[in-house]
N, C-alpha and C positions, 0 to 999 in steps of 0.2 A: 079873694075867693080862689081856691086851688082849681086849676084847669089842667087837664091832661091832653096832650096832643098825640093822637093816634098816628101810627106810621102810615105813610102814603103807600097805596097799593099800586102794583105795576102790571103791565100786560106781558104776555109771553115773549114779545120781541124786545122787552126792556131788561131781561135778565139773562145771565150766561146760560149756555146750553146745558150745563150740569144741573141747573135748577129747574129746567123745563119738564113738564109732564105731558105725555101724549093726550090730546083732547082737552086739556085745561088751558084756556086762553087768557083768563083774567084772574085777579085776586092774589097775585104773588106778593109776598113781602120783600122789602129791599134786601139784597144780599149784604152780609156783614153788618146786620143790625146789632144794636147793643142789647145786653141782657134785659134792660128795662123795656126796650121796644118789643122784644120777644114775649115778655110777660104780658104787656099790654095787648099784644095781638091776639092773645087767647080770648079776649073779651071784645074783639073786633071781628066782623064777618070777613074772613079771608078764605082761601081755598084750603087752609090747614086747620081752621078752627074746629070743625067737627072731628077731624082726625085726632085732635087733642082730647076732646071731651068724651068721645066714644070709647076711649080706654081709661081716662082718668076716673070717671064716675064708676064704672064696673069694678075697678081695682078695689074700691072701698067695700064692695060686697064680699070680695074674697078675703079682705082684711077682717071683716066682721066674722066670717066663717072660721078663719084661723084663730082669732081670739076666743071664739066660743069653744073650739076644740081644745085649746090650751087650758082654758079655765074649767073644762068638763072633767069627768072622771078619768083618772090616769094621767092625762095630758102627756107631756114629754117623758114622764117617768115610765109610761107604758111602751115597751119595745115594739109591740105590734102596731102601735099608732105612729111611730116615727116616720116610716115612709110616706104615710098620708100627710103628716104635718110638713114634711119637706116638700111634698108636691104642692100643698096649699101655699107655702111660702113662695114657690115659683109663680103660682097663680097671682099672687100679689105683686111680685117684682116685675113680671114681664109687661103688664099693661101700664104700670107706673113709669117704667123705663121708656116704653114706647111713647107715652104722653110727654115725657120730658124731651125725648128725641125730636118729636114734632114741634114742641115749643121752642127749643133752642137749635133745631136743625143739626143735631148731633146723631150719634149712632147708639142703638140699643143692643143688648145681648139676649141670648136665648137660654133657657134652662127649663127642661120639660119633665116628662113623666116616667123616665126609666125606673127610678126607685120604686114608685107606686106600682108600676106594671110588674116589676120583678117580685114584689111581695104579694100582690093580690090577683093579678090577671093571668099569670103563667098557667098554661095547661098542666093539669095534674101530672101527666106522664113526662113532662119536661122538667119538673122540679128536681133540683140537685144534679141535673145533667151538666156536661161541660159548657154547653151554650148558656145555661142559667147562671153558672158561676162567672162566665166571661161577659155576660150581658151588660151589667152596669159599667165596668171599666171601658168596654167598647163604646158605650153611649157617652161617657165622659170624653173620650177621644173624639167622637163624632161632633160633640159640641164645639170643641176647639177648631176642628176642621171647618165646621159651619160658620163660626165667627170669622175665621180667616178668609173664607170664600166670600162672605158678605162684605168684608172690608175691602178685599181686592177688587170687587166689582165697582167700587167707587172710583177707582183709577181708570176705569174703562168707559165711564158714562159719556164723555164728550166724543172720543174718537171711535168707540165701538159700542154704541148704546144697546144693540141687540144682544151682544155677548154679555154686557153688564147685566141686563135684565135676566138672561138665562142663568147667569152665575148666582144672582140673588134668589131666583126661584129655586134653584138646586140647593142653596144653603138652607132654605126652609123645608124642602121636600125630603131631602136625603135623611136627616135625623129622624123625621117623623116616620118614614117608611121603615127604617131599621127598628125604632122603638116599637112599632106596631106589628112586627113579625109574630110574636106570640098571640097577639090579638087576632090577626088575620087567620092564623091556624085555628084558633078557637071558633071563630065565626064560620070557617069552612066546615069544621067537624060538627058544629052545632046544626048547620043546615043539612049535612048529610045524615045525622042521627036524629034530627027533629027534637033537639033538646028543648027544655022549658026554663032555662036559666032566666031569672027576672032581669039580669043586667044586659042580656044580649040586645034587646031592643034599644036600650040607651047607647050601647056601643055602636049599633048601626047608625043611630042619629048623629053621634059626634064624628063618626068616620065619614058619613055623607057630607057633613058640613066642612070637614077638613079638605076633602077633594073639591068642594064648591069654592072654598076659600082660596085654594091654590089656583083654580081656574080663573076666578075673578082677578086675582093679583096679576096673573100672566096675560090676561086678555084685554085689560083696560076697558072693559064694558061697564056701563053704557056710554061713557063719554067718547069712546072711539067712534061710535056710530053717529053721534051728534055733538061735535066739538063746540064748546062754549055754552052748552045748555045745562051742564052739570058741574060748573066750576065751583060752586059753593055748597050745594046740597045734592047728594045722590051719586057722586062719582065713585069709581071702583074702590079706591082706598078706604073710603068710609064704609062701603058694603063689606069689604075685606075685614075691617075691624069688627063690625057687628057680627058677621058670621063666625069669626074667630072666637069672640067672647061667648056667644051662644054655644058654640061647639065645646069650649072649655067647660061651661056649665054642665052640659050633658056628660062630658068626660068625667067630671067630678062626681056627678050623681051615679055614673056607672061604677066608678071605683068604690064609692061608699057602699053600693049594693053588693059588689063582689066581696068587699071586705067583711060585710056582715054574713054573707051566705057561704063563702068559701074559706074563711079564715081558719077554721078548725081543720080543714082538709089540706091546706097548702102550707101553712106556716110551721106546725110542729115538726114535720120531717126535715125542714130546712133550717139552717141557722138564722136566727133573727139578726138584723143589722144592729150593730151597736150605735150609740150616739156618735162616737168618733167616726165610724164608717159612713153614717148618714150625712153628718156635717162635713166630713172630709171630702166626699164625692162632690157635694155642692161647692165647697171651698175651692177645690182644684179647678172646677169649671169657671167659677167667678174670677179667680186670680189670673189664670192663664188667658181667659177671654178679655179681661180688662187690660192685660199687658199687650195683647194683640191690637185692641182698639186704640190704646195709647200710642203704640208705635205707628199705627196707620194714621192717626190724627196728626201726629208730628210730621209725617211725610206729606200729608195733604196740604199742610200750611205752606209748603214750598211750591205747590202747584196752583198758584193763583191765576185766575183768568180775568182779563179786563172786561168791564161791563160793556155791552154793545152800545155804540153811539147811535143816538136817534137820527133818523134820516132828516136832512134839512127840508123845510117846507117850501113850496113854491117852485119846485124843479120838476 
């Protein structure tokens, strides 16, 4: 009869400093686990298990949405739908990449909403402006900077954990804040003019969740207040995942609403993105980001840290 041996779990004092999380005392997987052990740990209750599943399961909802759009009227052949399809593809990739990262303790990349925002969200008076034309190229550049900053933060984890955390938070926050400039302007103008756009409430929801997500990621709440009580269920990274996914859902709903309501006003005066432009922007992000991650991963292999020796008993 086939039996599977689950990896032994460790306490915070049994793993190197780079593996430790503030307020999480137990449930750590052994460092340098095999690929098979990592896969098995997804079905074992560790402090990473819900981190894996809170992104793996929702990813398939976005896959279902993407397939439905591709099989619907127009699909990829409709130029007006290409920014939406590109955005939906990133909605599938980022939770799957995150899930794999938590499973195998590797790193994940970011690709977000600039294409969809450029096509559907931009304020009418900004369409075809210099900022509108430069918006997507700058967002591509920001993605590379974000990935580089996130990778660099890994080298600081042991010696300068505070700076490492700040760098990783900035890597998430900076691209989001830039991408959201046209949205923030729309929200401000809508509040001033008391507009009735149906998408505005959805934009408020996903913006509030984005800031809540960033706060939770940076604050390590609630485990910071009660170390050891949220090791397996309810710690900040799990809440961070859930808020991020719910926020992405509201962002998608807002984009779909804007696409339906504002398409006729925004797209005809501005050139529609070609298939090459849409895929090219995503391709540049993916290739350069993967190159940065590969270079970082090779460098990290030479920064091995010995496991801490357990204190002898009886002394």
